[in-house]
C-alpha distance (Angstrom), angle and dihedral (degrees) to the residues before:
residue distance angle dihedral
M1 . . .
I2 3.80 . .
D3 3.79 115.0 .
V4 3.79 104.6 -126.8
S5 3.78 98.8 138.1
E6 3.80 92.2 135.7
L7 3.81 89.4 66.0
G8 3.78 95.9 61.4
T9 3.79 136.8 -106.5
I10 3.81 115.8 9.4
V11 3.80 128.3 -147.7
S12 3.78 113.8 179.5
N13 3.79 148.7 154.4
E14 3.79 133.7 -175.3
I15 3.80 96.7 -64.8
L16 3.78 108.9 23.7
A17 3.78 144.0 24.1
Y18 3.81 136.4 -163.0
T19 3.77 126.1 -152.5
Y20 3.79 123.0 -160.7
E21 3.75 122.5 -159.1
E22 3.80 122.0 -172.4
R23 3.80 116.7 -136.7
Q24 3.79 127.6 -167.8
T25 3.79 96.6 -161.0
P26 3.82 111.6 140.9
K27 3.79 112.7 -112.3
S28 3.78 91.2 -118.3
L29 3.81 89.0 60.3
E30 3.79 98.0 42.8
S31 3.78 115.2 125.5
P32 3.79 121.3 -141.8
I33 3.80 89.4 -135.8
I34 3.83 101.9 46.1
P35 3.81 107.0 85.8
N36 3.77 127.9 -145.6
T37 3.81 90.9 -150.3
Q38 3.78 139.9 36.7
C39 3.78 125.4 -159.8
F40 3.77 137.4 -163.4
F41 3.79 127.5 -145.6
G42 3.77 106.6 -167.8
D43 3.80 106.2 -56.3
H44 3.80 94.6 -16.1
I45 3.79 127.6 96.5
V46 3.80 108.5 -144.0
H47 3.79 115.4 -145.4
P48 3.83 108.1 -138.2
Y49 3.79 118.3 -127.6
G50 3.80 104.6 -134.2
I51 3.79 133.0 -10.0
N52 3.79 93.9 -57.5
N53 3.80 97.2 22.8
N54 3.80 90.1 -103.1
M55 3.80 106.9 100.5
P56 3.84 94.4 130.9
E57 3.81 91.9 49.3
V58 3.83 92.6 47.8
I59 3.81 91.9 52.5
R60 3.82 92.2 43.1
D61 3.80 94.5 51.6
V62 3.80 95.0 46.7
I63 3.81 93.1 47.2
Q64 3.80 96.8 45.6
N65 3.81 91.7 53.9
N66 3.80 92.9 51.9
Y67 3.80 123.4 92.4
L68 3.82 95.4 -145.4
A69 3.82 110.7 30.1
P70 3.84 99.4 69.6
G71 3.81 91.2 53.4
L72 3.81 92.6 47.0
L73 3.79 91.5 50.2
K74 3.82 91.6 48.8
T75 3.81 88.6 49.8
K76 3.79 89.9 50.7
A77 3.81 91.3 49.1
G78 3.81 89.6 50.1
L79 3.79 91.8 49.4
L80 3.80 91.0 51.1
W81 3.81 93.1 44.7
G82 3.81 92.3 51.7
A83 3.80 109.7 164.7
G84 3.79 91.0 -15.4
P85 3.81 137.3 -95.7
R86 3.81 119.6 -36.5
L87 3.80 135.8 -179.1
F88 3.78 111.5 -120.5
T89 3.77 147.4 165.3
T90 3.79 126.3 -148.1
K91 3.78 125.1 -125.0
I92 3.78 135.1 177.7
V93 3.81 111.7 -118.7
D94 3.82 119.1 177.4
G95 3.78 90.0 -18.2
K96 3.80 93.6 -51.8
E97 3.78 128.8 107.9
V98 3.80 109.1 -119.2
R99 3.79 129.0 -174.3
Q100 3.75 116.8 -131.7
I101 3.79 117.8 -162.9
V102 3.80 113.5 -131.6
E103 3.80 133.2 -164.8
D104 3.79 109.1 -140.9
K105 3.80 108.9 172.3
E106 3.80 94.6 -166.8
V107 3.79 95.0 53.7
K108 3.82 92.1 39.4
K109 3.82 91.4 52.8
W110 3.81 90.0 51.9
L111 3.83 91.7 48.8
E112 3.79 93.3 49.4
S113 3.82 92.1 48.7
W114 3.81 90.2 73.1
D115 3.85 101.2 28.4
Y116 3.79 98.5 -106.3
E117 3.83 93.0 -176.4
D118 3.80 91.9 61.6
Y119 3.81 89.6 48.3
L120 3.81 92.6 50.1
L121 3.81 93.2 45.9
K122 3.81 91.6 53.0
S123 3.79 89.4 47.1
C124 3.82 90.6 51.6
V125 3.80 91.5 53.0
E126 3.81 91.5 45.0
Y127 3.78 93.3 49.5
N128 3.78 94.5 48.5
H129 3.80 89.7 55.5
I130 3.82 102.9 42.0
E131 3.84 105.1 3.4
G132 3.79 93.7 -120.3
T133 3.79 140.1 78.9
F134 3.81 135.3 -155.4
T135 3.82 120.0 -145.6
R136 3.80 133.7 -172.8
I137 3.84 112.9 -146.7
Y138 3.82 121.8 -157.8
L139 3.79 127.4 -163.9
S140 3.79 122.4 -143.8
K141 3.81 121.7 -108.0
G142 3.78 89.1 -104.7
S143 3.79 89.7 74.8
R144 3.81 87.9 81.8
I145 3.80 91.0 67.0
S146 3.80 97.4 41.0
K147 3.79 93.9 -97.1
G148 3.75 94.8 101.7
R149 3.73 129.6 154.6
I150 3.76 135.7 163.8
A151 3.79 109.0 -84.4
K152 3.79 102.5 -171.6
L153 3.80 147.8 -23.7
E154 3.77 125.7 -128.8
H155 3.79 129.7 -163.9
I156 3.83 117.4 -123.0
P157 3.84 117.3 -156.2
S158 3.79 110.1 -119.9
N159 3.80 93.5 -129.3
T160 3.83 89.4 65.5
A161 3.83 100.6 43.2
R162 3.81 131.8 73.3
L163 3.77 133.9 171.5
A164 3.79 114.1 -113.6
T165 3.81 141.6 -175.5
H166 3.79 127.2 -144.3
K167 3.79 112.7 -119.1
S168 3.81 90.6 -120.0
N169 3.81 92.1 58.8
Q170 3.79 105.1 98.7
S171 3.79 94.2 -172.9
R172 3.84 91.9 66.3
K173 3.80 88.5 -140.0
A174 3.78 115.2 143.2
D175 3.79 112.0 -96.3
S176 3.81 101.7 165.5
I177 3.79 145.2 22.6
V178 3.81 122.8 -125.5
V179 3.81 116.2 -152.9
T180 3.80 121.5 -161.1
D181 3.81 142.5 111.1
Y182 3.80 101.8 -68.6
Q183 3.78 92.6 -173.9
F184 3.82 87.2 64.7
K185 3.78 94.7 -142.0
S186 3.80 87.8 170.3
I187 3.79 133.9 24.8
Q188 3.80 87.5 -117.4
S189 3.81 89.3 69.3
A190 3.80 90.9 72.9
V191 3.82 90.7 57.5
D192 3.80 102.5 32.4
Y193 3.80 102.7 72.7
K194 3.80 136.9 128.1
V195 3.79 128.3 -143.1
Y196 3.80 118.5 -154.2
P197 3.82 125.7 -175.7
L198 3.77 115.6 -122.6
F199 3.79 114.6 -95.0
N200 3.81 111.5 -103.5
Y201 3.80 108.8 -148.1
N202 3.82 90.1 -165.9
N203 3.82 90.2 57.1
P204 3.80 103.3 22.1
L205 3.81 95.1 169.6
D206 3.81 96.5 55.2
H207 3.80 96.8 103.7
K208 3.79 132.3 39.6
V209 3.81 89.6 -138.7
S210 3.79 123.6 13.8
A211 3.80 137.6 162.1
F212 3.77 133.8 -132.5
Y213 3.81 133.1 -156.9
S214 3.79 112.6 -156.7
N215 3.78 114.4 -175.5
M216 3.76 149.8 147.2
Y217 3.80 110.3 -96.2
S218 3.81 114.7 -113.8
F219 3.79 118.3 -150.5
C220 3.81 113.6 -97.5
T221 3.80 96.2 -3.3
D222 3.79 123.4 125.7
Y223 3.78 105.9 -157.9
Y224 3.79 119.6 4.4
T225 3.75 139.0 36.7
V226 3.79 118.2 -109.2
P227 3.83 100.3 -146.5
D228 3.79 120.6 -132.6
L229 3.79 86.8 -120.5
Y230 3.81 90.1 68.3
G231 3.81 91.5 73.9
S232 3.81 90.5 53.3
L233 3.81 96.6 52.3
E234 3.81 94.4 101.4
W235 3.79 91.5 50.3
L236 3.78 87.7 46.7
R237 3.80 90.4 53.9
R238 3.83 91.0 48.6
S239 3.80 89.6 51.2
T240 3.80 90.1 50.1
N241 3.82 92.8 49.1
V242 3.81 96.8 56.6
P243 3.85 96.5 73.6
L244 3.81 88.8 45.0
I245 3.81 90.1 52.5
F246 3.81 90.7 51.8
K247 3.79 90.6 48.4
A248 3.79 91.7 51.8
L249 3.80 90.2 45.3
S250 3.80 93.1 54.4
E251 3.81 94.5 43.5
N252 3.79 102.3 40.2
S253 3.80 109.6 21.5
L254 3.81 122.2 111.9
N255 3.79 96.5 -124.0
V256 3.83 101.4 -178.2
K257 3.80 130.2 147.0
Y258 3.81 101.9 -161.3
H259 3.76 138.1 42.3
I260 3.81 111.9 -152.4
I261 3.80 116.0 -158.0
S262 3.81 116.8 -166.1
P263 3.84 124.2 -171.6
Q264 3.80 117.5 -117.3
E265 3.83 88.7 -137.7
Y266 3.82 88.6 65.4
W267 3.80 92.7 56.8
D268 3.80 92.9 43.7
K269 3.81 90.7 55.1
K270 3.80 91.9 44.2
R271 3.83 89.9 52.1
D272 3.79 90.6 51.9
E273 3.81 90.4 49.5
L274 3.78 91.6 51.2
K275 3.83 91.4 48.5
N276 3.82 91.9 50.8
D277 3.80 90.6 47.9
C278 3.82 90.8 50.9
T279 3.84 90.7 49.3
Q280 3.80 91.9 51.7
R281 3.82 91.5 48.5
G282 3.80 94.2 42.1
V283 3.79 93.2 -118.6
L284 3.80 125.9 139.9
Y285 3.82 111.2 -113.1
S286 3.82 118.7 -126.9
E287 3.84 130.3 -172.9
K288 3.78 85.6 -128.3
M289 3.80 87.3 74.8
I290 3.80 94.4 61.8
S291 3.81 89.6 44.2
Q292 3.82 91.8 53.7
Y293 3.79 91.0 47.0
R294 3.83 90.4 51.4
T295 3.81 91.4 51.2
L296 3.81 93.4 50.1
L297 3.79 92.8 46.9
L298 3.82 94.6 49.0
D299 3.81 90.5 46.8
E300 3.82 89.2 56.8
I301 3.80 90.9 49.1
A302 3.81 90.3 49.3
K303 3.81 91.1 52.9
V304 3.78 91.2 52.4
L305 3.81 93.8 48.3
S306 3.81 100.7 40.6
S307 3.79 109.3 33.2
D308 3.81 118.4 97.1
M309 3.81 88.8 -150.5
N310 3.81 91.8 62.3
A311 3.79 97.0 72.0
G312 3.79 108.5 146.4
K313 3.82 95.3 22.7
F314 3.76 119.4 117.7
W315 3.78 140.5 -169.9
H316 3.80 118.3 -124.4
T317 3.78 129.2 -162.5
T318 3.78 136.2 158.3
K319 3.79 130.1 -129.3
S320 3.75 128.5 -138.2
F321 3.79 131.6 -166.2
T322 3.78 132.3 -143.2
V323 3.78 124.6 -163.1
E324 3.79 115.1 -144.0
G325 3.76 109.1 175.4
T326 3.76 106.8 -59.0
N327 3.81 93.3 -17.4
L328 3.78 124.1 97.4
L329 3.82 109.8 -153.3
E330 3.80 118.8 -158.5
H331 3.81 121.7 -148.8
G332 3.80 121.0 -169.8
W333 3.77 147.1 102.4
E334 3.83 120.1 -81.4
I335 3.77 129.9 -168.6
K336 3.82 113.6 -167.3
A337 3.80 124.6 -173.6
I338 3.81 112.7 -127.4
D339 3.80 117.4 -136.9
Q340 3.81 110.9 -120.9
N341 3.84 108.6 -139.4
I342 3.80 94.5 170.7
K343 3.81 92.1 106.5
E344 3.81 93.2 61.8
Y345 3.79 91.5 45.2
V346 3.80 93.1 49.5
E347 3.79 92.4 46.8
S348 3.80 91.5 51.4
Q349 3.81 91.1 50.8
I350 3.81 91.2 48.6
K351 3.82 89.9 52.7
I352 3.80 89.6 51.5
S353 3.79 89.3 49.6
Q354 3.81 92.5 49.7
R355 3.79 91.9 49.4
A356 3.80 89.6 48.4
D357 3.82 90.5 50.3
Y358 3.80 92.0 55.1
A359 3.81 91.8 45.3
L360 3.79 89.0 50.0
S361 3.80 91.8 49.1
G362 3.80 89.9 52.8
G363 3.79 92.9 46.7
I364 3.79 93.4 50.4
G365 3.78 91.8 43.9
V366 3.80 98.9 -123.8
H367 3.81 116.8 128.2
A368 3.80 113.0 -117.7
A369 3.81 89.6 -120.2
L370 3.81 91.5 57.5
G371 3.79 91.1 47.7
N372 3.84 92.5 45.9
I373 3.81 90.8 -122.3
N374 3.77 105.4 159.9
D375 3.81 134.3 155.9
S376 3.80 91.2 -134.5
G377 3.80 94.2 50.4
K378 3.83 90.4 -123.1
A379 3.80 126.3 120.2
N380 3.81 115.6 -89.8
G381 3.79 119.2 -106.6
G382 3.79 119.6 -85.8
S383 3.80 94.2 -119.4
E384 3.79 91.9 51.3
Q385 3.79 90.8 50.6
I386 3.81 92.6 47.9
Y387 3.81 93.4 51.4
A388 3.82 90.8 45.8
L389 3.82 90.2 50.6
K390 3.80 93.0 48.1
N391 3.79 90.7 49.6
Y392 3.81 90.5 50.3
L393 3.83 93.0 48.7
F394 3.82 90.9 50.5
T395 3.82 96.9 45.1
G396 3.81 111.0 16.4
V397 3.81 105.8 47.2
N398 3.81 111.3 53.7
I399 3.81 100.2 63.2
P400 3.84 96.7 42.5
E401 3.82 89.6 46.0
M402 3.81 91.2 51.1
I403 3.84 92.2 50.0
I404 3.81 96.1 44.0
C405 3.81 95.6 44.6
K406 3.81 95.7 40.6
P407 3.85 96.2 96.5
I408 3.82 92.6 49.5
N409 3.79 92.7 45.6
Y410 3.81 90.6 50.0
A411 3.82 88.2 50.9
I412 3.82 92.9 48.9
K413 3.81 89.7 49.6
A414 3.82 90.9 49.2
N415 3.81 94.2 48.8
W416 3.81 97.9 39.7
P417 3.81 108.7 22.7
E418 3.80 90.7 165.4
K419 3.81 93.0 59.1
D420 3.77 118.5 82.5
I421 3.81 93.6 -151.9
K422 3.78 131.4 134.6
I423 3.77 135.5 175.8
G424 3.78 125.1 -126.9
F425 3.80 143.1 145.8
Y426 3.78 119.6 -77.9
H427 3.81 118.1 -132.4
Q428 3.77 134.6 177.2
L429 3.79 121.0 -154.0
P430 3.82 111.4 -118.2
E431 3.78 121.7 -120.4
K432 3.77 131.2 -149.9
E433 3.80 114.5 -105.0
E434 3.81 91.5 -120.2
D435 3.81 90.2 54.7
I436 3.83 91.6 58.5
S437 3.79 119.0 81.1
P438 3.82 114.1 -114.7
S439 3.81 91.5 -115.8
K440 3.82 91.6 58.3
R441 3.79 98.3 43.9
L442 3.81 116.8 115.3
K443 3.78 111.9 -100.5
N444 3.78 125.5 -152.2
N445 3.81 92.7 -111.2
D446 3.81 90.5 51.8
I447 3.82 94.4 61.5
């Protein structure tokens, strides 16, 4: 068993061990990258992703319950995808770097042999959620006879992959990736795991199967990226709560317009009248009689107060007074209108929701115009959308594209070192409708 007693309590068996360390850090000071637990799989120390090693699950659950975030993230994935992946080379034309699309049948055949578009699409979705992707890289069988090449790449869901360090590595830098079910839905998950060495781009054919973590660097973090979306989670939760508040309001609120106050003296006299009537008719009196009378009477009052057809009708009662010592007691029916303050409450919740929507748009990195987030509920203007799209294409595409396509580009370089080819996403800059000649404008029957 591994001696890690300085880390805290140890739970272990023949192949793995968990250590638990209590922390007293206030919740307001908790960091999303400082874990409360560490775990061992065999001889590998797994570096937890998030406080409870569940950062991907936390982000997934919050996003899936929101009415706006999934659509914004799909929009962002579509904006990054553009017209799809293309092979290209770069050239300098008039002092500017220009991409030139190339058709290389050999590279294209290799890409299509393992469905590269599906891999890239999953990586786009993954990156937009947590700003990092995990990839499994396989070598071909020819690697056994020194004629190796990379056969295919495979996407690994982030909830099943964690960076790890072998116990003999004194630097504590990640040197492998452990893949398993980290939610431990079954006891088998603790035993059924795979360890892959990290892909070495300087020696890409070192390992038959390796894994690669491509991510955006987060300031002052050692292993994982803390996505920008993490800081917007509370706003995201507020945005999610507003529809639930309205649902609860409509289902459970006491939405009444009038408060009817009846004097107890009235019911006491009515009970006596009913008792006398029963005595005269030789019938046994029951409290159910006064209850039925009350129901019928209140139903009639409700019809008068609520029906649109009763305009002009009125309800009449008399008041009586009783003198008890120096007190004058008033007895009589009262009908008081209740002020409805629901409008102010609903408007305040809508303002919270709108503020949350804008905060969410900023956290995800999609301009409000591109996400159709507008105070008026109408679509944003075409010019505003075009300028927002141009700004995104100039500032929000290059880095994500480089991170997402990095594993494939390393593989292309390893397989064809003589070819100066890369893969990326093809985009066309949008134009205003008035800048396009009438003959080239899109017609309805061309859609």
